[in-house]
C-alpha positions as CSV (number, residue, x, y, z in Angstrom):
1,M,-94.6,-27.6,-75.2
2,T,-95.4,-30.0,-78.0
3,I,-94.2,-28.1,-81.4
4,I,-94.8,-28.0,-84.8
5,D,-93.7,-26.9,-88.1
6,A,-96.0,-25.1,-90.2
7,H,-94.3,-24.8,-93.3
8,S,-91.2,-27.2,-94.7
9,H,-90.1,-28.3,-98.4
10,L,-89.7,-31.6,-98.8
11,W,-88.6,-32.9,-102.9
12,L,-86.5,-35.7,-104.6
13,R,-85.3,-33.4,-106.9
14,Q,-85.2,-29.9,-108.7
15,D,-85.2,-30.1,-112.0
16,T,-87.1,-27.3,-112.9
17,E,-87.9,-23.4,-114.3
18,W,-89.8,-20.7,-113.3
19,N,-89.5,-16.9,-114.8
20,G,-87.6,-19.1,-118.0
21,M,-84.9,-20.3,-116.1
22,P,-83.7,-23.6,-114.5
23,I,-83.6,-24.1,-110.9
24,T,-81.3,-27.2,-111.2
25,T,-79.8,-30.1,-109.0
26,R,-76.2,-30.4,-108.7
27,R,-74.0,-31.8,-105.7
28,N,-72.5,-31.4,-102.5
29,G,-76.8,-29.4,-101.6
30,R,-76.4,-27.1,-104.5
31,S,-78.0,-26.2,-107.1
32,F,-78.5,-23.8,-110.0
33,F,-80.6,-21.3,-109.5
34,L,-82.6,-19.2,-111.9
35,T,-78.8,-17.4,-112.7
36,E,-76.1,-18.6,-110.2
37,E,-75.4,-21.3,-108.5
38,V,-76.5,-21.6,-104.6
39,Q,-76.2,-24.1,-101.4
40,M,-79.7,-25.4,-101.3
41,L,-79.3,-27.7,-99.0
42,P,-76.8,-28.4,-95.8
43,P,-73.1,-30.0,-97.4
44,F,-74.0,-33.2,-96.0
45,M,-76.8,-33.6,-98.6
46,I,-74.8,-34.8,-101.4
47,D,-76.7,-36.2,-103.3
48,G,-79.8,-33.1,-104.4
49,R,-81.9,-35.6,-102.1
50,N,-84.9,-33.4,-99.9
51,T,-85.7,-36.8,-98.3
52,A,-88.3,-37.2,-95.2
53,E,-86.6,-40.1,-93.7
54,V,-84.1,-36.6,-93.5
55,F,-86.3,-34.1,-92.2
56,L,-87.6,-36.8,-89.6
57,S,-84.3,-37.0,-88.1
58,N,-84.2,-33.7,-88.7
59,M,-87.3,-33.2,-85.9
60,D,-86.5,-35.7,-83.5
61,Y,-83.9,-34.2,-82.6
62,A,-85.1,-30.9,-81.9
63,Q,-87.8,-32.5,-81.0
64,V,-90.7,-31.5,-83.2
65,G,-93.5,-33.6,-84.0
66,G,-95.4,-32.4,-87.2
67,A,-94.5,-30.8,-90.4
68,V,-96.6,-28.7,-92.5
69,V,-95.2,-29.4,-95.5
70,V,-96.4,-26.7,-98.6
71,Q,-94.3,-26.8,-102.4
72,E,-93.0,-24.2,-104.5
73,F,-92.8,-23.8,-108.2
74,I,-88.8,-23.5,-107.5
75,D,-88.9,-26.9,-106.9
76,G,-91.0,-28.4,-109.3
77,L,-94.8,-30.4,-108.9
78,Q,-93.7,-33.4,-106.5
79,N,-97.6,-33.9,-106.1
80,D,-96.9,-38.1,-106.6
81,Y,-93.4,-38.1,-104.3
82,L,-95.9,-36.2,-101.1
83,E,-98.1,-38.1,-102.1
84,T,-96.1,-41.5,-101.2
85,V,-95.1,-39.4,-97.7
86,K,-97.8,-38.6,-96.5
87,N,-99.5,-41.9,-97.4
88,T,-96.0,-43.3,-95.0
89,Y,-96.4,-40.9,-92.4
90,P,-100.0,-39.2,-92.6
91,D,-99.2,-39.1,-87.7
92,R,-96.2,-37.2,-88.3
93,F,-97.3,-34.4,-92.1
94,F,-99.5,-32.7,-93.4
95,V,-99.1,-32.5,-97.0
96,F,-100.1,-29.6,-99.3
97,G,-100.4,-30.2,-103.5
98,M,-100.3,-27.7,-105.8
99,C,-101.4,-27.2,-108.9
100,D,-99.5,-25.9,-112.4
101,Y,-101.8,-22.7,-112.8
102,F,-100.1,-21.5,-116.0
103,S,-101.6,-24.5,-117.1
104,P,-105.8,-23.5,-118.3
105,D,-106.6,-27.2,-117.1
106,F,-105.2,-26.0,-112.9
107,L,-109.1,-26.7,-112.3
108,E,-109.1,-30.6,-112.8
109,Q,-105.9,-31.2,-111.8
110,A,-107.2,-29.3,-107.9
111,R,-109.4,-32.5,-108.9
112,G,-107.4,-34.6,-109.2
113,L,-104.9,-34.2,-105.8
114,A,-108.2,-33.6,-104.4
115,R,-109.4,-37.4,-105.4
116,R,-105.5,-38.7,-104.1
117,G,-106.7,-37.7,-100.9
118,F,-104.4,-34.1,-100.7
119,K,-106.4,-32.1,-98.1
120,G,-104.6,-28.3,-99.3
121,L,-103.4,-27.1,-101.7
122,A,-100.2,-24.6,-101.9
123,V,-100.1,-21.1,-104.1
124,P,-96.8,-19.6,-105.0
125,G,-98.8,-16.5,-105.1
126,H,-95.9,-14.6,-105.2
127,R,-94.3,-16.7,-108.1
128,L,-97.1,-15.2,-109.5
129,I,-96.4,-12.1,-111.2
130,T,-93.5,-13.3,-114.3
131,D,-92.0,-10.8,-116.8
132,S,-94.5,-12.3,-119.4
133,R,-97.6,-12.6,-117.4
134,R,-99.1,-13.0,-113.8
135,I,-102.2,-14.6,-112.8
136,R,-104.8,-12.2,-110.5
137,F,-106.1,-14.0,-106.8
138,N,-109.8,-12.4,-108.0
139,S,-109.3,-13.6,-111.9
140,P,-112.4,-16.3,-112.7
141,E,-110.1,-18.7,-112.6
142,M,-108.5,-18.9,-109.7
143,M,-112.0,-17.5,-108.1
144,S,-113.3,-21.1,-109.5
145,L,-110.5,-22.9,-107.4
146,F,-111.1,-21.4,-104.4
147,H,-114.4,-22.0,-104.3
148,F,-114.0,-26.0,-105.2
149,M,-111.5,-26.1,-102.1
150,E,-113.9,-24.4,-100.0
151,D,-117.0,-26.5,-101.1
152,N,-114.6,-29.1,-100.3
153,G,-113.1,-28.7,-97.3
154,M,-109.3,-28.7,-98.5
155,T,-106.3,-25.4,-96.9
156,L,-105.3,-23.7,-98.6
157,S,-101.5,-22.1,-98.6
158,V,-100.4,-19.7,-100.1
159,C,-97.2,-16.7,-100.4
160,L,-98.0,-13.2,-100.7
161,A,-95.4,-10.8,-103.4
162,P,-93.6,-8.1,-100.6
163,E,-94.6,-5.0,-101.2
164,N,-98.7,-5.4,-101.0
165,L,-98.6,-6.9,-104.5
166,Q,-101.5,-9.1,-103.8
167,T,-102.9,-8.6,-100.9
168,G,-105.5,-6.7,-101.3
169,E,-105.9,-9.6,-104.0
170,M,-106.6,-11.5,-101.0
171,E,-108.8,-9.8,-98.8
172,E,-111.6,-10.5,-102.0
173,V,-110.5,-14.1,-101.9
174,I,-111.0,-14.1,-98.1
175,Q,-114.5,-12.3,-98.7
176,E,-115.6,-14.2,-101.3
177,C,-114.6,-17.3,-99.4
178,P,-115.4,-16.7,-95.6
179,K,-115.2,-21.0,-94.5
180,L,-111.8,-22.0,-97.1
181,K,-109.1,-22.4,-94.3
182,I,-105.9,-19.9,-95.4
183,A,-102.7,-20.2,-93.9
184,I,-100.4,-17.1,-95.3
185,G,-96.5,-17.7,-95.6
186,H,-93.7,-16.0,-95.0
187,F,-94.8,-13.9,-92.4
188,G,-95.7,-10.9,-94.5
189,M,-92.9,-11.2,-96.3
190,V,-91.7,-9.0,-92.8
191,T,-88.5,-7.2,-93.5
192,T,-90.6,-5.2,-96.3
193,P,-92.4,-2.3,-96.9
194,G,-96.4,-2.6,-96.3
195,W,-95.8,-6.2,-94.3
196,E,-98.5,-5.2,-91.5
197,Q,-100.4,-5.5,-94.0
198,Q,-100.6,-9.1,-94.5
199,I,-100.5,-9.6,-91.2
200,R,-103.6,-8.0,-90.5
201,L,-105.7,-10.3,-93.0
202,A,-105.3,-12.8,-89.8
203,R,-108.6,-10.3,-88.4
204,Y,-110.8,-12.4,-90.5
205,D,-111.8,-15.4,-89.4
206,N,-110.3,-18.4,-91.7
207,V,-107.0,-16.9,-92.0
208,M,-104.1,-17.8,-90.2
209,V,-100.8,-16.4,-90.9
210,E,-97.6,-18.8,-90.4
211,S,-93.8,-17.5,-90.1
212,G,-91.5,-20.3,-93.0
213,G,-89.4,-18.0,-93.8
214,I,-88.5,-15.9,-91.1
215,T,-85.1,-16.6,-90.4
216,W,-84.0,-16.0,-94.0
217,L,-85.6,-12.8,-94.0
218,F,-83.9,-11.3,-90.6
219,N,-80.4,-13.4,-91.7
220,K,-78.3,-10.2,-91.7
221,E,-78.8,-9.8,-88.0
222,F,-78.5,-13.5,-87.7
223,Y,-79.3,-14.7,-84.1
224,P,-81.3,-15.0,-82.3
225,F,-82.7,-13.1,-84.0
226,A,-83.5,-9.9,-82.7
227,G,-86.0,-7.8,-85.5
228,A,-88.0,-11.6,-85.7
229,V,-89.0,-12.0,-82.0
230,D,-89.6,-7.9,-82.5
231,A,-92.0,-8.1,-85.7
232,I,-93.6,-11.6,-84.6
233,R,-95.1,-9.6,-80.5
234,Q,-95.8,-6.7,-82.9
235,A,-97.9,-9.9,-85.3
236,I,-100.1,-11.1,-81.6
237,D,-100.3,-7.3,-80.6
238,M,-102.1,-6.5,-84.3
239,V,-104.1,-10.4,-85.2
240,G,-103.4,-11.8,-81.8
241,A,-101.3,-14.9,-80.1
242,D,-103.6,-17.8,-80.9
243,K,-103.8,-16.6,-85.3
244,L,-99.6,-16.8,-85.8
245,M,-98.1,-20.8,-86.6
246,W,-94.1,-21.7,-86.2
247,G,-92.6,-22.6,-89.8
248,S,-89.2,-23.2,-90.6
249,D,-89.0,-23.2,-94.1
250,Y,-86.5,-26.4,-93.9
251,P,-84.5,-26.7,-94.7
252,R,-83.2,-24.2,-97.2
253,T,-82.8,-21.5,-93.4
254,I,-80.5,-25.0,-92.4
255,T,-77.3,-23.8,-94.5
256,A,-76.9,-21.4,-92.2
257,I,-78.7,-22.6,-89.3
258,T,-79.3,-25.3,-87.4
259,Y,-82.8,-26.7,-87.5
260,K,-83.5,-26.0,-84.0
261,M,-82.2,-22.9,-84.2
262,S,-85.0,-21.8,-86.4
263,Y,-87.4,-22.1,-83.6
264,D,-85.7,-21.7,-80.1
265,F,-84.8,-18.3,-80.5
266,V,-88.1,-17.8,-79.5
267,C,-88.3,-20.4,-76.5
268,K,-85.3,-18.0,-75.0
269,S,-87.4,-14.6,-75.8
270,D,-88.6,-12.8,-72.8
271,K,-90.2,-10.5,-74.7
272,L,-92.6,-13.2,-75.1
273,S,-95.3,-15.4,-72.4
274,D,-94.8,-18.7,-71.9
275,D,-98.8,-19.1,-73.4
276,E,-97.8,-16.9,-76.1
277,K,-94.5,-19.2,-77.0
278,A,-97.2,-22.1,-76.5
279,L,-99.5,-20.9,-78.9
280,L,-96.6,-20.4,-82.0
281,L,-95.1,-23.6,-81.6
282,G,-97.5,-25.7,-82.4
283,G,-101.1,-25.2,-80.2
284,N,-102.3,-23.3,-83.2
285,A,-101.2,-25.2,-85.4
286,R,-101.6,-28.4,-83.6
287,R,-105.7,-27.3,-84.0
288,F,-105.2,-25.9,-87.2
289,Y,-104.8,-28.5,-88.9
290,G,-105.8,-31.5,-86.9
291,F,-102.7,-33.9,-85.7
292,D,-103.5,-35.6,-83.2
293,K,-101.4,-38.7,-82.8
294,L,-98.0,-36.5,-82.4
295,P,-95.7,-39.3,-80.8
296,E,-93.8,-38.4,-77.3
297,L,-90.5,-36.9,-78.5
298,P,-87.3,-37.0,-75.7
299,Y,-84.2,-34.6,-75.5
300,V,-81.4,-36.6,-76.6
301,K,-78.3,-35.2,-75.0
302,N,-75.8,-33.8,-77.1
303,M,-72.2,-36.4,-77.3
304,S,-71.1,-32.5,-76.7
305,E,-72.4,-31.8,-73.7
């Protein structure tokens, strides 16, 4: 089975802010996040660097052929580093650029990222709502961005706020830009009220949904994440197995579980067919993102086996 991770993150260092509060790298995988110190990375990543090389080691071990790298405001703009990643490992990664959408020149930033070879832009929509400001997807400025992306064959990665605060706005974008390829993240914030409405956006031809962060959302029940499997089953019944992609939300989720555990709970479930698992874990992402030169990754026996 070809396995592709449709939602991951990379950075060299977190030193930024969001909503007027800081996010800064500390030691032993920890960061100061908004109001408290948290374990942002596994503790063996002692220098705070979340690099492509460490991720590739995890991917090879877990037999994950390719990965989609999105961006988030809480990690800071990582365009310079991710440009290096996409140029160094073009067969393993599909990398999203990101603009500062709070800046009045974000459309010019988008044009610049397109010239630098980025094939998609990430918009962490849930971060566009702050204590002092809200940027709406259907504003004229954002619509200009989405039309630019559609006209230039770019892909949009977007995460929406819970409880359908932005679902209606995103549906307007989908209808206005029917040729813009869109991947909706975090499985619609599946553990929050109204998540099904986000999933139903995948009824549109140009829209997919990926499960980045689903193990975080079901963290309280922990492995093997029976509630997550039930949600995947429900989403398949709503929009079809060909509209869903697995994502890990690496590296934050592997502070609690191993990277392989972030998908093998799907493999071991008896509630999904083999064909559904193959589409979810890689087949759909391969088609949607155009991965075509993935390596063969044989299983390597653990010393403890």
